[in-house]
LOTORTOR-596087 format. One line per 5 residues: number of its first residue (from 1); for each residue x, y, z of C-alpha. Coordinates in Angstrom, 1 decimal. Example, Ala and Ser with C-alpha at 12.3 -4.5 7.8 and 13.67 -1.06 7.14 Angstrom:
<recs>
1> 12.3/-4.5/7.8  13.7/-1.1/7.1;
</recs>
This chain:
<recs>
1> 8.2/10.6/-13.7  8.8/8.5/-10.7  8.1/4.7/-11.2  9.8/1.5/-10.4  13.5/0.8/-10.1;
6> 14.9/-2.7/-10.5  18.4/-3.7/-9.0  19.4/-7.2/-10.3  22.9/-8.1/-11.3  21.4/-10.9/-13.5;
11> 20.4/-9.1/-17.0  18.0/-11.6/-17.9  16.1/-11.5/-14.7  16.1/-7.7/-14.7  14.7/-7.7/-18.3;
16> 12.0/-10.3/-17.6  10.9/-8.0/-14.7  11.0/-5.0/-16.7  8.8/-6.4/-19.4  6.2/-7.7/-16.8;
21> 6.0/-4.3/-15.0  6.1/-1.8/-17.6  2.4/-1.4/-17.9  2.3/-0.3/-14.2  4.6/2.5/-14.2;
26> 7.8/3.7/-16.0  10.6/1.3/-15.2  14.4/1.7/-14.9  16.9/-1.0/-14.5  20.3/-1.1/-12.6;
31> 22.8/-4.0/-12.2  25.5/-3.0/-9.6  25.0/-2.2/-5.9  27.2/0.8/-6.5  24.8/2.3/-8.9;
36> 21.9/2.5/-6.4  22.4/5.6/-4.5  22.8/7.7/-7.7  19.9/6.0/-9.3  17.7/6.7/-6.3;
41> 18.4/10.4/-6.4  18.1/10.6/-10.1  15.0/8.6/-10.5  13.1/9.1/-7.3  11.3/5.7/-7.7;
46> 8.1/4.9/-6.0  8.9/1.1/-5.7  12.6/-0.5/-5.6  12.7/-4.3/-6.6  15.8/-5.3/-4.9;
51> 17.7/-8.4/-5.4  19.1/-9.9/-2.2  22.1/-11.9/-3.5  24.9/-10.0/-5.3  28.0/-12.0/-4.0;
56> 28.8/-15.1/-6.2  27.7/-18.3/-4.5  26.1/-16.5/-1.6  22.6/-17.4/-0.5  22.3/-15.6/2.8;
61> 21.2/-12.4/1.5  23.6/-10.3/3.5  24.5/-8.1/0.6  20.8/-7.4/0.0  20.0/-6.6/3.4;
66> 22.8/-4.3/3.9  21.5/-2.4/0.7  18.1/-2.5/2.1  18.9/-1.0/5.3  21.0/1.8/3.5;
71> 17.6/2.6/1.5  15.4/2.6/4.5  17.9/5.2/6.2  17.2/7.6/3.3  14.8/10.7/4.1;
76> 12.3/9.7/1.4  12.8/5.8/0.9  10.8/4.0/-1.7  8.6/0.9/-1.1  10.9/-1.9/-1.3;
81> 10.0/-5.4/-2.6  12.9/-7.9/-2.2  13.6/-10.8/-4.4  15.6/-13.8/-3.8  16.3/-17.1/-5.6;
86> 16.0/-18.8/-2.2  12.7/-19.4/-0.5  13.9/-18.9/3.1  11.4/-17.6/5.5  14.1/-16.3/7.8;
91> 15.6/-14.2/5.1  12.2/-12.9/4.1  11.4/-12.1/7.9  14.8/-10.1/8.1  14.0/-8.0/5.2;
96> 10.4/-7.3/6.3  12.0/-6.4/9.9  14.4/-4.0/7.9  11.7/-2.2/6.1  10.7/-4.1/3.1;
101> 6.8/-4.1/2.1  7.1/-7.5/0.5  9.0/-10.3/-0.9  9.0/-12.6/-3.9  11.1/-15.6/-4.9;
106> 12.5/-16.5/-8.2  11.4/-17.7/-10.6  8.0/-16.1/-10.3  4.5/-16.3/-12.0  4.3/-12.8/-13.8;
111> 0.8/-12.3/-12.2  2.3/-12.8/-8.7  5.1/-10.2/-9.5  2.5/-7.6/-11.0  0.2/-8.1/-8.1;
116> 3.1/-7.6/-5.6  4.5/-4.5/-7.2  1.0/-2.9/-7.9  0.5/-3.3/-4.2  3.6/-1.6/-3.3;
121> 2.9/1.5/-5.8  -0.5/1.9/-4.0  1.5/2.0/-0.7  4.5/3.8/-1.8  6.8/4.3/0.9;
126> 6.7/2.8/4.3  4.2/4.4/6.6  5.5/7.2/9.1  5.7/6.9/12.7  2.5/6.9/14.9;
131> 3.2/10.5/15.8  2.7/11.4/12.1  -1.1/10.2/12.5  -1.4/14.2/12.5  -4.2/16.2/13.3;
136> -5.6/17.8/16.4  -9.4/17.3/15.7  -11.4/15.4/18.3  -11.8/12.5/15.9  -8.1/12.1/15.6;
141> -7.2/12.6/19.2  -9.8/9.8/19.9  -8.3/7.6/17.3  -4.9/7.8/18.7  -6.1/7.0/22.2;
146> -8.0/4.0/20.9  -4.7/2.8/19.2  -2.8/3.2/22.5  -5.5/1.4/24.4  -6.0/-1.5/21.8;
151> -2.6/-1.8/20.5  -1.0/-3.6/23.7  -3.7/-6.5/23.3  -3.8/-9.5/21.0  -7.3/-8.7/19.8;
156> -8.2/-8.7/16.1  -9.0/-5.2/14.8  -11.0/-4.2/11.9  -10.1/-0.7/10.6  -12.8/1.0/8.6;
161> -12.4/4.1/6.3  -12.6/5.6/3.0  -9.6/5.1/0.4  -6.7/7.5/1.3  -7.7/8.0/5.1;
166> -4.6/6.3/6.4  -6.0/2.9/7.3  -2.4/1.3/6.9  -0.9/4.0/9.1  -3.3/2.8/11.9;
171> -2.2/-0.8/11.5  1.4/0.1/11.6  0.7/2.0/14.9  -1.1/-0.9/16.4  1.8/-3.3/15.5;
176> 4.2/-0.7/17.2  2.1/-0.4/20.2  2.1/-4.2/20.8  4.3/-6.8/22.4  4.9/-8.1/18.9;
181> 6.5/-5.0/17.7  9.9/-6.7/17.3  8.4/-9.1/15.0  7.7/-8.5/11.4  4.5/-6.6/10.1;
186> 3.5/-7.9/6.7  0.8/-6.1/4.9  -1.3/-8.0/1.8  -3.5/-6.0/-0.3  -6.3/-8.4/-0.8;
191> -7.8/-6.1/-3.6  -4.7/-6.4/-5.9  -4.3/-10.3/-5.7  -5.7/-12.3/-8.5  -8.4/-14.8/-7.0;
196> -6.3/-17.8/-8.2  -3.2/-16.5/-6.3  -4.9/-15.9/-2.7  -4.5/-19.4/-1.2  -0.8/-19.7/-2.4;
201> -0.2/-16.0/-1.1  -1.8/-16.4/2.2  -0.9/-20.0/3.0  2.2/-21.0/0.8  2.6/-23.8/-1.5;
206> 4.8/-26.8/-2.2  6.9/-27.2/-5.3  5.0/-28.8/-8.1  1.4/-28.0/-6.4  0.5/-26.1/-9.5;
211> 1.9/-25.4/-13.1  4.1/-22.4/-11.9  5.0/-23.9/-8.6  8.7/-24.3/-9.6  9.7/-23.8/-5.8;
216> 8.3/-24.1/-2.5  7.2/-20.8/-1.0  6.1/-19.5/2.4  2.8/-18.1/2.7  2.0/-14.7/4.4;
221> 0.9/-16.2/7.5  4.3/-18.1/8.0  6.4/-15.3/7.0  4.7/-13.0/9.6  5.2/-15.5/12.5;
226> 5.7/-13.5/15.7  4.4/-10.5/14.2  1.4/-9.0/12.7  -0.5/-9.9/9.5  -2.3/-6.8/7.8;
231> -5.1/-7.9/5.6  -6.0/-4.7/3.6  -9.1/-4.4/1.4  -10.4/-7.4/3.1  -13.9/-6.8/1.6;
236> -12.5/-7.9/-1.6  -11.8/-11.3/-0.6  -14.0/-13.8/-2.6  -16.4/-15.9/-0.5  -14.6/-19.3/-1.1;
241> -11.4/-17.8/0.2  -13.3/-16.2/3.1  -14.1/-19.8/4.3  -10.4/-20.8/4.2  -9.2/-17.7/5.9;
246> -11.9/-18.5/8.5  -10.5/-21.9/9.0  -6.9/-20.7/9.4  -7.8/-18.1/11.9  -9.9/-20.5/14.1;
251> -7.4/-23.3/14.1  -4.3/-21.2/14.2  -2.7/-23.2/11.4  -2.5/-23.2/7.7  -2.0/-25.9/5.1;
256> 0.1/-25.0/2.0  -1.2/-25.9/-1.3  0.1/-29.2/-2.4  0.6/-30.4/1.2  -1.6/-32.5/3.8;
261> 0.3/-31.2/6.7  -0.9/-28.3/8.7  1.4/-25.8/9.8  0.9/-23.8/13.0  1.1/-20.1/12.9;
266> 1.5/-17.4/15.5  0.2/-14.1/14.1  -2.0/-11.1/15.0  -4.5/-10.4/12.4  -5.4/-6.8/11.7;
271> -7.8/-6.2/8.6  -9.0/-3.0/7.0  -11.7/-2.1/4.2  -13.3/0.9/2.5  -16.5/-1.1/2.2;
276> -19.3/0.6/4.3  -19.9/-1.2/7.5  -23.6/-2.1/6.5  -22.5/-3.8/3.5  -20.2/-6.1/5.3;
281> -23.2/-7.5/7.2  -24.7/-8.5/3.9  -24.2/-12.3/4.0  -24.0/-12.4/0.0  -20.8/-10.4/0.2;
286> -19.1/-11.3/3.4  -19.4/-14.2/5.8  -20.7/-13.1/9.3  -18.5/-15.7/11.0  -15.5/-14.4/9.5;
291> -16.6/-11.0/10.3  -17.0/-11.6/13.9  -13.6/-13.2/14.0  -12.1/-9.9/12.4  -14.1/-7.3/14.4;
296> -13.3/-7.9/17.9  -12.4/-4.1/18.1  -13.5/-1.8/15.2  -11.6/1.4/14.7  -13.2/4.0/12.3;
301> -10.5/6.5/10.5  -12.5/9.7/9.8  -12.4/11.3/6.2  -10.4/14.3/5.8  -13.4/16.6/5.0;
306> -14.8/15.7/8.6  -11.6/16.6/10.3  -12.0/20.4/9.8  -9.6/23.2/8.5  -7.0/23.1/11.2;
311> -6.2/19.7/10.5  -5.9/20.2/6.6  -3.7/23.2/7.3  -1.4/21.2/9.4  -1.1/18.4/6.8;
316> -0.4/20.7/4.2  2.4/22.3/6.3  3.6/18.8/7.0  3.8/17.6/3.5  5.0/20.9/1.8;
321> 7.9/20.9/4.3  8.6/17.1/3.5  8.6/17.4/-0.1  10.0/20.9/-0.9  13.7/21.3/-1.5;
326> 13.4/25.1/-0.8  11.2/27.3/1.4  7.6/27.5/0.1  4.5/29.4/1.3  0.9/29.4/0.4;
331> -1.1/32.3/-0.8  -4.0/33.4/1.6  -6.4/32.5/-1.4  -4.7/29.1/-1.9  -4.9/28.2/1.8;
336> -8.5/29.1/2.0  -9.3/27.1/-1.2  -7.4/24.1/0.0  -9.0/24.2/3.3  -12.5/24.3/1.8;
341> -11.8/21.5/-0.8  -13.7/18.3/-0.3  -10.5/16.0/-0.6  -12.3/13.0/-2.1  -9.0/11.1/-1.9;
346> -8.4/12.3/1.5  -4.8/12.3/3.0  -3.4/10.4/0.2  -4.8/13.0/-2.4  -3.4/15.8/0.0;
351> 0.0/14.4/-0.1  0.1/13.7/-3.8  -1.1/17.2/-4.3  1.7/18.7/-2.1  4.2/16.7/-3.9;
356> 3.1/17.9/-7.4  3.0/21.4/-6.1  6.5/21.4/-4.9  7.9/19.6/-8.1  6.0/22.0/-10.5;
361> 5.7/25.3/-8.9  7.8/28.1/-10.5  8.4/30.1/-7.3  8.5/29.9/-3.7  5.0/31.1/-3.4;
366> 2.3/28.3/-4.2  -1.1/29.3/-5.5  -4.1/26.9/-5.7  -3.4/26.0/-9.5  -0.2/24.6/-8.4;
371> -2.0/21.8/-6.6  -3.6/20.6/-9.8  -7.0/20.2/-8.0  -8.9/22.7/-10.2  -9.9/20.2/-12.9;
376> -11.1/17.5/-10.5  -12.9/19.9/-8.3  -14.8/21.1/-11.5  -15.7/17.8/-12.5  -17.0/16.8/-9.1;
381> -19.1/19.8/-8.7  -21.0/20.0/-12.1  -24.6/21.1/-12.6  -27.1/19.0/-10.1  -29.1/17.8/-13.1;
386> -26.2/15.4/-14.0  -26.4/12.0/-12.2  -23.8/10.4/-10.0  -22.6/8.2/-12.9  -21.9/11.0/-15.1;
391> -20.0/13.0/-12.3  -17.8/9.9/-11.5  -17.0/9.7/-15.4  -16.0/13.1/-15.6  -14.0/12.9/-12.5;
396> -12.1/9.8/-14.0  -11.5/11.7/-17.3  -10.0/14.7/-15.4  -7.8/12.7/-13.4  -6.5/10.8/-16.4;
401> -6.0/14.0/-18.2  -4.0/15.5/-15.3  -2.0/12.4/-15.1  -1.2/12.3/-18.7  -2.7/8.7/-18.8;
406> -0.7/7.2/-16.2  -3.0/4.9/-14.2  -1.2/4.7/-11.1  -1.0/8.7/-10.7  -4.7/8.9/-11.9;
411> -5.6/6.4/-9.2  -3.8/8.4/-6.5  -5.5/11.6/-7.5  -9.1/9.9/-7.2  -8.1/8.3/-4.0;
416> -8.7/4.8/-5.2  -6.7/1.6/-5.9  -5.5/0.8/-9.4  -7.8/-2.2/-9.5  -10.8/0.1/-8.7;
421> -10.0/2.5/-11.4  -9.7/-0.3/-14.0  -13.3/-1.2/-13.0  -14.3/2.3/-13.3  -12.8/2.7/-16.7;
426> -14.5/-0.5/-17.9  -17.8/0.8/-16.3  -17.6/4.0/-18.2  -16.2/2.7/-21.6  -13.1/4.8/-21.0;
</recs>
């Protein structure tokens, strides 16, 4: 089952990472760069945790950068998180420019490592090009036109939409359309960060500023200098941290933890949330002054169910072609039922269903059953007498059963983050 691949020539570091991450997904370890290509083919991991220094005594990360570029050249690259013992901003920026989704410095607090890889699992692979914001529906044509118009500006953009609609795709498209496209795009999943780590992650910290701060570390604002910082799931940011984020945006500077010297930052900030727009204007949940800083322009990404059968059929063809290693086609019944399905997890759910179908189908003609949607669809369409909580509970149970208890896969099926799924499990006593 796809999961996490760790490539590090230090057995102790690799073991520590494997033990910290084993509850997220299956973890495989390799120690030599020469093993990487074969491991990627054999395991097809969702996330690669890649050491940047393999040459004894070297600290410039050249070996790791070369490997990273080889990985990103592959047709289906995993999401790559790079790790280094050297807290150098320039090396992190080079890795981000080359396609890494995040970086982590050694030694790390385990909660930081888990949060980082959990966010990468949720994203999986780097987003495709803007041309793959696929769809000919009026809503998608309008969205692409807005991206082209707004992308060239420096305006802050708030991207609204349900889980799985492609909000990060929109952020990446905005970055590519901007004068900052040569700079890094750094995405931060605010929903996966423990509250205690938010300030350190965004603003950085100095060595010794807290118990596990063994080395100084640049924050995301500094690492994204000259480029774009994408704050995903901004609606989950706790109120105390909202005030500090607002101050950083207004002053265009950050103060690392443990320091009294502010650092000027030059970034464009994009934000996204699946929280309903009306809820964002609830001052008990989100600061109005921060909201007005973030929503200079608002882009709304439509849910898949509102885009029509033509867009669904187009996406099915696209992802089946991407994942299939042999020619495949859909039965007429399968196509009709897939186009009529509500897709509560939106494009993310469709993509995962296509991958599952191409992996498990026994022949070149795919039926509706090959997509693994029947159980979830049945749970979501129980008799009207059941309340919404019961429907949600049964949908969660069906997703867990289909994913054989794998939380990451079940979250993908439901179109929610791992953190959100854990909350639902606790809510329903599962």
